[in-house]
C-alpha positions as CSV (number, residue, x, y, z in Angstrom):
1,M,0.0,0.0,0.0
2,N,1.3,3.5,-0.8
3,K,2.1,5.9,1.9
4,V,0.5,9.4,1.8
5,N,2.9,12.2,1.4
6,L,1.5,14.7,3.9
7,S,3.8,17.5,2.8
8,S,2.6,17.9,-0.8
9,D,-0.9,16.2,-1.1
10,T,-4.0,18.4,-1.2
11,L,-6.8,18.0,1.2
12,S,-9.0,16.4,-1.5
13,E,-6.2,13.8,-2.1
14,H,-6.2,13.0,1.6
15,V,-9.9,12.6,1.6
16,R,-9.8,10.4,-1.5
17,H,-7.1,8.2,0.0
18,C,-9.1,7.8,3.3
19,V,-12.4,7.0,1.6
20,E,-10.6,4.4,-0.7
21,K,-9.0,2.9,2.4
22,Y,-12.4,2.8,4.1
23,F,-13.9,0.9,1.2
24,T,-11.0,-1.5,1.2
25,Q,-11.5,-2.1,4.9
26,L,-15.2,-2.9,4.4
27,N,-14.0,-6.2,2.9
28,G,-17.3,-6.7,1.1
29,H,-19.6,-5.5,3.8
30,E,-22.2,-2.9,3.0
31,S,-21.9,0.7,4.2
32,A,-24.5,3.4,4.5
33,D,-24.6,7.2,5.2
34,L,-21.0,7.6,4.1
35,Y,-21.6,11.3,3.2
36,N,-22.6,12.2,6.7
37,L,-19.9,10.0,8.2
38,V,-17.2,11.8,6.1
39,L,-18.6,15.3,7.0
40,A,-18.7,14.5,10.7
41,E,-15.1,13.1,10.6
42,V,-13.8,16.3,8.8
43,E,-16.0,19.0,10.5
44,K,-15.0,18.4,14.1
45,P,-11.2,18.6,13.6
46,L,-11.8,21.6,11.3
47,L,-13.7,23.4,14.0
48,E,-11.1,22.5,16.6
49,T,-8.2,23.6,14.5
50,A,-9.8,26.9,13.4
51,L,-10.6,27.7,17.1
52,K,-7.1,27.0,18.1
53,Y,-5.7,29.1,15.2
54,A,-8.0,32.0,16.3
55,D,-6.8,31.7,19.9
56,F,-10.2,30.3,20.9
57,N,-11.9,33.5,19.9
58,Q,-15.2,32.3,18.4
59,S,-15.9,35.4,16.4
60,K,-12.5,35.2,14.7
61,A,-12.9,31.4,14.1
62,A,-16.4,31.9,12.6
63,K,-15.1,34.6,10.3
64,L,-12.2,32.3,9.3
65,L,-14.6,29.5,8.6
66,G,-17.1,31.7,6.7
67,M,-20.0,31.2,9.0
68,S,-21.9,33.2,11.6
69,R,-20.8,33.0,15.3
70,S,-24.2,31.5,16.1
71,T,-23.8,28.7,13.6
72,L,-20.3,28.0,14.9
73,R,-21.7,27.8,18.5
74,K,-24.3,25.3,17.4
75,K,-21.7,23.2,15.7
76,L,-19.4,23.3,18.7
77,E,-22.3,22.2,20.9
78,Q,-23.2,19.4,18.4
79,Y,-19.6,18.0,18.6
80,G,-19.2,18.6,22.3
81,I,-16.4,21.1,21.8
82,H,-15.9,23.4,24.8
């Protein structure tokens, strides 16, 4: 199996690699709701990292993410991020 080169791959290449690995690991079993699974797996670390980058200032993080502060707060609550 090929190793992922983290220094030069794009985010979309990382996602593609992970989804392909997921399908391989299914080993013939069925999967459902993959779209929501991927979004949840990506969204939580995105929010956490944006918050950290913004020094945990929710207004700055929301602006960085391109969403309202109230939407950010809802998502933080949804994922149990404090």
